C-alpha positions in Angstrom: 0.0 0.0 0.0 1.4 3.5 -1.0 2.3 5.9 1.7 0.2 9.1 1.8 1.9 12.5 1.8 0.5 13.1 5.3 2.1 9.9 6.7 5.3 10.6 4.7 5.9 14.1 6.0 5.5 12.9 9.5 7.8 9.9 9.0 10.5 12.1 7.3 10.4 14.6 10.2 10.6 11.8 12.8 13.6 10.2 10.9 15.5 13.5 11.0 14.5 14.0 14.7 15.9 10.5 15.5 19.3 11.6 14.2 19.3 14.9 16.0 18.4 13.1 19.2 21.0 10.3 18.9 23.8 12.7 18.2 23.0 15.3 20.9 25.9 16.1 23.1 28.6 14.5 21.0 31.4 16.6 19.5 30.3 17.5 16.0 32.4 19.0 13.2 31.2 22.4 12.0 30.9 23.6 8.3 31.3 27.4 8.0 28.6 29.0 6.0 29.8 32.6 6.3 28.4 35.5 8.2 28.8 33.7 11.6 26.5 30.9 10.4 27.5 27.3 10.3 26.2 23.7 10.0 27.2 20.8 12.1 27.7 17.2 10.9 24.4 16.5 12.6 22.6 18.9 10.3 24.1 17.2 7.3 23.3 13.7 8.5 19.7 14.5 9.5 19.1 16.1 6.1 20.6 13.0 4.3 18.2 10.7 6.2 15.2 12.9 5.6 15.9 13.1 1.9 16.5 9.4 1.8 13.0 8.8 3.2 11.4 11.2 0.8 13.3 9.8 -2.2 12.3 6.2 -1.4 8.6 7.1 -1.5 8.6 9.9 -4.0 11.4 9.5 -6.5 9.8 11.9 -9.0 9.6 14.8 -6.5 12.2 17.5 -6.1 13.8 18.3 -2.7 15.2 21.6 -1.4 17.4 21.1 1.6 19.0 23.8 3.7 22.4 22.1 3.4 22.3 20.3 0.0 20.2 22.7 -2.1 17.8 21.6 -4.7 17.9 18.0 -6.1 15.6 16.0 -8.2 13.8 16.7 -11.5 14.0 20.4 -12.4 10.4 20.3 -13.8 8.9 18.7 -10.7 5.7 20.4 -9.6 6.1 18.8 -6.2 8.9 20.2 -4.0 9.8 19.1 -0.5 11.4 21.8 1.7 13.7 20.4 4.4 15.3 22.1 7.3 17.0 19.2 9.1 18.0 21.2 12.3 16.4 24.6 13.0 18.3 25.9 16.0 21.9 24.8 15.1 23.5 27.2 17.4 21.3 26.1 20.3 22.2 22.4 19.4 25.9 23.1 19.3 25.6 24.8 22.7 23.8 21.7 24.1 20.5 23.4 24.3 17.5 21.2 23.6 15.5 23.8 21.6 15.6 22.7 18.0 13.1 21.5 15.3 13.2 19.3 12.2 11.0 20.9 9.5 9.6 19.3 6.4 6.9 20.6 4.0 5.6 19.8 0.6 4.8 22.6 -1.9 2.6 21.9 -4.8 1.1 24.1 -7.5 -1.8 24.7 -5.2 0.3 25.6 -2.1 1.6 23.8 0.9 -0.1 20.4 0.9 1.4 18.8 4.1 3.9 19.9 6.6 5.5 18.8 9.9 7.7 20.2 12.6 9.3 17.7 14.9 10.8 18.3 18.4 13.5 15.6 18.8 13.6 15.9 22.6 9.9 15.7 23.5 9.3 13.2 20.6 6.4 15.3 19.4 5.5 16.0 15.8 3.3 19.0 14.9 1.7 18.2 11.5 -0.9 19.4 9.1 -2.6 17.9 6.1 -3.9 21.4 5.0 -7.4 21.5 6.5 -6.5 20.5 10.0 -3.4 20.6 12.4 -2.3 18.0 15.0 0.4 17.1 17.5 1.4 13.4 17.5 2.7 12.0 20.9 3.3 8.3 21.4 1.4 7.6 18.2 -1.8 9.5 19.2 -2.9 12.6 17.4 -4.5 15.6 19.3 -5.8 18.7 17.5 -3.7 21.9 17.9 -5.6 24.6 19.7 -4.2 28.1 19.6 -4.5 30.4 22.8 -3.3 33.8 23.5 -3.8 33.2 27.3 0.0 32.9 28.1 0.8 36.4 26.6 4.2 34.8 25.7 5.5 36.3 22.4 8.6 34.8 20.8 10.6 37.3 18.7 13.3 36.4 16.2 16.4 38.4 16.9 18.7 36.7 14.3 20.1 38.6 11.3 19.8 39.6 8.6 17.7 42.6 9.4 15.9 43.0 6.0 13.4 45.7 7.1 15.8 47.8 9.2 15.7 50.7 10.0 11.8 50.7 9.5 11.5 47.7 11.9 13.9 46.0 14.4 12.7 43.3 16.7 15.0 44.7 19.4 13.1 47.9 19.5 9.8 46.1 19.8 11.2 44.4 23.0 12.1 47.8 24.4 8.7 49.3 23.8 7.0 50.0 27.2 3.6 48.9 25.7 5.0 45.6 24.6 6.4 44.8 28.1 3.1 45.9 29.7 0.9 43.6 27.6 3.2 40.7 26.6 6.1 38.6 28.0 8.9 38.3 25.4 10.7 35.1 24.7 13.6 34.3 22.4 13.8 30.6 21.6 15.9 31.0 18.5 14.2 28.1 16.6 11.1 27.9 14.5 9.8 25.3 16.9 8.3 28.4 18.6 6.1 29.0 15.5 4.6 25.6 16.0 4.1 26.5 19.7 1.7 29.2 18.6 -0.5 26.7 16.8 -0.3 24.5 20.0 -1.3 27.3 22.4 2.2 27.5 24.1 2.9 30.9 22.7 0.5 33.7 22.1 2.4 34.9 19.0 5.6 34.9 17.0 7.3 37.9 15.2 10.0 37.9 12.6 11.1 39.9 9.6 12.6 38.7 6.3 11.5 37.2 3.2 9.9 33.8 4.2 8.6 32.7 0.7 9.4 29.0 0.4 11.7 29.2 3.4 12.9 25.8 4.7 12.9 27.2 8.1 9.4 28.9 8.3 7.2 27.1 5.8 6.2 24.2 8.1 5.4 26.5 11.1 3.3 28.9 9.0 1.3 26.1 7.5 0.7 24.6 11.0 -0.5 28.0 12.3 -2.8 28.6 9.3 -4.4 25.2 9.6 -4.9 25.7 13.3 -6.8 28.9 12.8 -4.1 31.5 13.9 -4.0 35.0 12.5 -1.1 35.0 10.0 0.2 38.0 8.1 3.2 40.0 7.1 5.0 42.3 9.5 2.7 45.2 8.7 -0.5 43.2 8.6 -0.4 42.7 4.9 -1.0 39.4 3.1 1.8 37.0 3.8 4.8 37.1 1.4 3.8 40.6 0.1 5.1 44.1 0.7 8.1 44.3 3.1 7.6 40.6 4.1 8.2 39.4 7.6 5.7 37.4 9.8 3.3 38.1 12.7 1.5 34.9 13.7 -0.9 35.3 16.5 -3.2 32.9 18.4 -6.2 35.3 18.0 -7.3 38.5 16.4 -7.0 40.5 19.6 -3.3 39.5 20.1 -2.6 40.2 16.4 -4.2 43.6 16.5 -2.2 44.7 19.6 1.0 43.5 18.1 0.5 45.4 14.8 -0.2 48.6 16.8 3.1 48.1 18.7 5.0 47.4 15.4 3.5 50.5 14.0 4.9 52.6 16.9 8.4 52.0 15.5 9.9 55.4 14.2 9.9 55.9 10.5 13.3 55.8 8.7 
């Protein structure tokens, strides 16, 4: 019996997570990617395993991996986006805050996506219409909630919208501190946490179209019913780009007002 895309995306993310978990704490060689960025041998091995799972089931699909780039048929209308270890610096510093992200883009959009936490053995996944978290083989629906008031903010460069917007200025806004509680997890696992009700919102700048880092989390949040827009409240992947994903409309509106307080360039 053939494997469905839904089952395949979960299996691929779990395979990558198994590598990340098994190699945690071991000394790992680094590959310099420039600008202070690097990959570890674990990134490369996890991506190899994820791609191997995808290739075995879908040999005619293309794959875009963070470390290996695009492989497979150039004309393929189905493209898998793979981020084998989101939070490499966390991982290298022996901090258990990372994710393995896998998503399938087709002509009609993101068909399926998964974000796996190697250390809780949870997989957040979506088949498009719905979003779930799998623990011990059991799926539970993802339910967003703004109750925590925890907002995760991405502080990593590049700062594509500066000086019009800087996340560090948002953190210093008295109105932000009065209403929300900032967090900096430094992995897109935090985007999945918004869908799961563990964060009220997530904010970042940058061009996130077909991003191997963000596509899975965005798809999860959209399927779970979060409010998802660009940094200025515009449709996603338009204008200046960026991302504001919030558990509810009230949280989203409050964040947009605070972002709008930033001084014009």
